C-alpha positions in Angstrom: 25.9 -14.4 -16.5 27.7 -11.0 -16.1 27.6 -9.3 -13.0 25.6 -6.3 -13.6 22.3 -8.7 -15.0 23.0 -10.5 -11.5 23.4 -6.3 -9.9 19.8 -5.9 -12.3 18.5 -8.8 -11.0 19.0 -8.4 -7.5 17.7 -5.0 -7.3 14.3 -5.9 -9.2 13.8 -8.7 -7.5 12.8 -9.8 -10.0 14.9 -12.0 -13.4 12.8 -11.2 -16.1 10.0 -14.5 -14.6 6.2 -13.8 -13.6 5.7 -12.1 -11.1 1.9 -12.5 -8.6 1.3 -9.0 -8.3 1.8 -7.9 -12.6 -0.5 -11.7 -13.0 -3.3 -9.9 -11.1 -2.9 -6.7 -12.6 -3.1 -7.9 -15.9 -5.7 -10.8 -15.3 -7.9 -7.6 -13.6 -7.0 -6.1 -17.0 -7.8 -8.9 -19.7 -11.6 -9.5 -17.1 -12.9 -6.7 -15.3 -13.7 -9.5 -12.4 -12.2 -9.7 -9.4 -13.3 -13.2 -8.4 -12.3 -14.2 -12.1 -8.8 -12.9 -12.0 -8.3 -14.8 -8.4 -9.0 -18.0 -10.1 -7.1 -17.4 -13.1 -3.6 -16.1 -10.5 -4.5 -19.5 -8.1 -5.5 -17.1 -5.2 -8.3 -17.0 -3.4 -11.1 -14.0 -3.5 -9.6 -12.7 -0.3 -6.0 -12.5 -0.9 -6.6 -10.8 -4.1 -8.2 -8.2 -2.7 -5.2 -8.1 0.1 -3.8 -8.2 -3.0 -4.7 -5.2 -4.6 -5.3 -3.2 -1.1 -1.6 -3.4 -0.7 -0.5 -2.3 -4.7 -2.5 0.5 -4.2 -1.0 1.3 -1.0 2.1 0.8 -2.2 1.9 2.9 -5.4 2.0 6.8 -5.9 -1.9 6.5 -7.3 -4.2 4.3 -6.7 -4.0 1.4 -10.1 -7.0 0.2 -8.9 -10.1 1.4 -8.3 -14.5 -0.2 -8.0 -16.5 0.0 -11.2 -20.2 -0.2 -9.2 -24.0 -0.1 -11.6 -23.7 0.8 -15.1 -24.4 -1.0 -18.1 -21.6 -3.3 -17.0 -22.8 -4.0 -13.9 -20.0 -2.9 -11.8 -16.6 -4.7 -11.6 -12.6 -3.8 -11.1 -11.0 -1.8 -13.4 -6.8 -0.8 -13.9 -6.4 3.1 -13.4 -4.8 5.2 -15.8 -1.5 4.9 -14.0 -2.3 0.9 -13.6 -2.3 0.1 -17.7 0.7 2.2 -17.0 2.5 0.5 -14.8 1.6 -2.7 -16.9 2.7 -1.3 -20.3 7.0 -0.5 -18.8 6.7 -3.7 -16.9 5.8 -5.2 -20.8 8.9 -3.1 -21.2 11.2 -4.8 -18.5 10.5 -7.5 -19.5 11.7 -7.0 -23.7 14.4 -5.1 -22.6 16.1 -7.5 -19.9 18.4 -8.8 -21.4 19.7 -4.9 -22.3 19.0 -3.1 -19.2 21.5 -0.8 -19.1 21.1 0.6 -22.6 17.9 0.2 -21.3 18.5 2.2 -18.2 20.8 5.1 -19.7 18.4 6.6 -21.8 15.3 6.7 -20.3 16.4 6.3 -15.9 13.9 8.2 -14.4 11.1 5.6 -16.0 13.3 3.0 -15.3 14.2 3.1 -11.9 10.4 4.2 -10.6 9.9 0.6 -12.5 12.0 -1.5 -9.8 10.8 0.9 -6.8 7.6 -0.2 -7.5 7.8 -4.1 -8.2 11.2 -4.1 -5.3 7.5 -2.4 -2.9 6.0 -5.1 -4.8 8.4 -8.3 -3.7 8.1 -7.7 -0.2 7.3 -9.4 2.4 6.2 -7.8 6.3 3.6 -9.1 8.7 1.8 -6.1 9.4 -1.3 -5.5 7.7 -1.0 -1.5 6.7 1.9 -1.2 4.2 2.0 2.7 2.9 4.4 4.5 0.3 5.5 8.0 1.5 8.0 10.8 1.8 8.9 12.4 4.9 7.2 15.3 5.2 8.9 16.7 8.6 10.8 15.3 12.1 11.2 16.7 14.7 14.5 15.7 16.2 14.9 14.5 20.5 16.8 13.7 22.9 16.2 9.9 22.2 13.5 10.0 20.5 12.2 12.0 16.7 8.3 12.3 15.4 8.5 11.9 12.0 5.4 12.7 9.6 5.2 11.3 6.3 3.0 12.4 3.7 0.8 10.0 2.3 -1.2 10.0 -1.6 -3.5 11.9 -1.6 -2.4 14.3 0.7 -3.1 12.0 4.3 -0.6 11.9 6.8 0.6 9.6 9.4 3.2 10.1 12.2 5.9 8.0 14.0 8.0 8.0 17.1 11.6 6.6 16.5 14.4 7.1 18.3 17.0 9.4 16.7 19.6 7.1 16.2 16.8 5.1 13.9 16.5 8.6 12.2 20.1 8.1 11.4 20.8 4.4 10.6 17.9 5.1 7.9 19.7 8.6 6.5 15.6 10.3 7.3 15.1 13.6 5.5 12.7 15.5 4.2 11.5 14.2 0.7 13.4 10.7 1.8 11.0 7.6 0.2 9.6 5.2 2.9 7.3 2.9 3.8 5.1 3.2 6.5 4.1 -0.1 8.8 1.3 -0.4 10.9 -0.4 -3.6 12.3 -3.8 -4.5 11.6 -5.1 -4.9 15.6 -3.5 -2.0 16.5 -5.6 -0.1 14.9 -8.5 1.1 16.7 -11.6 2.5 15.0 -14.4 5.3 16.1 -17.3 7.3 14.8 -17.7 10.9 15.2 -14.1 11.3 16.0 -12.9 14.7 17.2 -9.2 14.5 17.5 -8.8 17.4 20.1 -10.7 14.6 22.5 -7.6 11.9 21.4 -3.8 11.8 22.6 -3.1 9.4 19.6 -1.5 11.3 16.6 -2.5 9.3 13.9 -5.6 9.4 12.8 -7.7 9.1 9.4 -10.9 9.6 8.2 -12.5 7.2 5.3 -15.1 4.6 4.8 -15.6 1.7 4.8 -14.9 -0.9 1.9 -16.3 -4.1 3.2 -15.8 -6.3 6.4 -15.2 -9.4 6.5 -16.4 -11.2 10.2 -14.5 -14.0 12.0 -15.1 -15.7 15.1 -14.1 -13.6 17.4 -12.7 -11.0 15.3 -13.8 -8.9 12.1 -11.7 -7.5 9.0 -12.6 -3.9 9.1 -10.7 -2.2 5.4 -11.5 1.4 5.4 -11.0 3.7 1.7 -9.3 6.9 3.0 -9.9 9.7 0.6 -6.3 9.5 -0.9 -6.7 6.2 -3.1 -5.1 4.4 -0.2 -6.4 1.5 2.5 -6.4 1.3 6.4 -7.0 -2.7 7.8 -8.1 -2.6 11.3 -8.5 -6.1 13.4 -10.8 -5.5 16.4 -14.0 -7.7 18.0 -16.4 -9.1 16.9 -18.7 -7.2 19.3 -17.2 -3.5 19.1 -17.6 -3.8 15.0 -21.3 -4.6 15.6 -21.6 -2.0 18.2 -20.8 0.9 16.4 -23.3 0.0 14.0 -19.9 -0.7 10.8 -21.4 -1.4 7.7 -20.0 -0.4 3.5 -20.1 3.3 3.4 -20.0 4.5 6.8 -17.4 7.5 8.3 -15.4 6.4 10.4 -11.9 7.2 11.8 -9.1 4.6 12.3 -7.0 6.0 14.5 -4.1 4.4 15.8 -1.0 6.0 18.2 3.0 7.0 16.5 4.9 4.3 18.2 2.9 1.7 16.6 4.1 2.7 13.2 7.1 1.5 12.4 9.2 3.3 8.6 11.1 1.2 6.3 13.5 2.9 3.6 13.8 -0.1 0.0 
């Protein structure tokens, strides 16, 4: 194997084989059912939904959407962006052996597909991982406040050390991954931003609730197409009367937000 091929494999995080995330997208495209797609790729229903939510959070635009009702009774379908991504992946599969030529002819398209695949390959413990771009940096003597723009107009604020800003090479326009652990996300209803000290208040609607013995997992759809996952006590979920469709605020401190560059 040539050094260039080895370098490309390292950048891709992919040797031309099957990527589980891509397999799930392809299965959804063919059957239109998350339940059937999960079985085809060997995932549980819950794991498949988590992967879908991660894919949507890491992409510039949603790749998969839920369809409710209709003649087919609803289901899960790929968006135009999702179909385009599969087309690009098909090109990468066919052209991997001659990728240097492909990269030279269509560098921007190839780089975008590479970045997407690298995001999908990342394994982190945080349940919430979003792709975004640095919008603003307020520098301080010790800590800096970094505002990151997510897709659809949502923003997230992170407080990190100035040393971290320098080490990550952050500046306006830098593409970053934003990570927040689900237990760090608090939920509230009828919230007024000005009445809270937390810098991050994301408004959305409950998509689904996964009940547990002590804690419930609440997944919230944001208007911009991302999702937020919170793990709160089952008692809190009942007290707030949270059910699918209810408007709710996802609240977390700027100090709970981690940033990474790929």
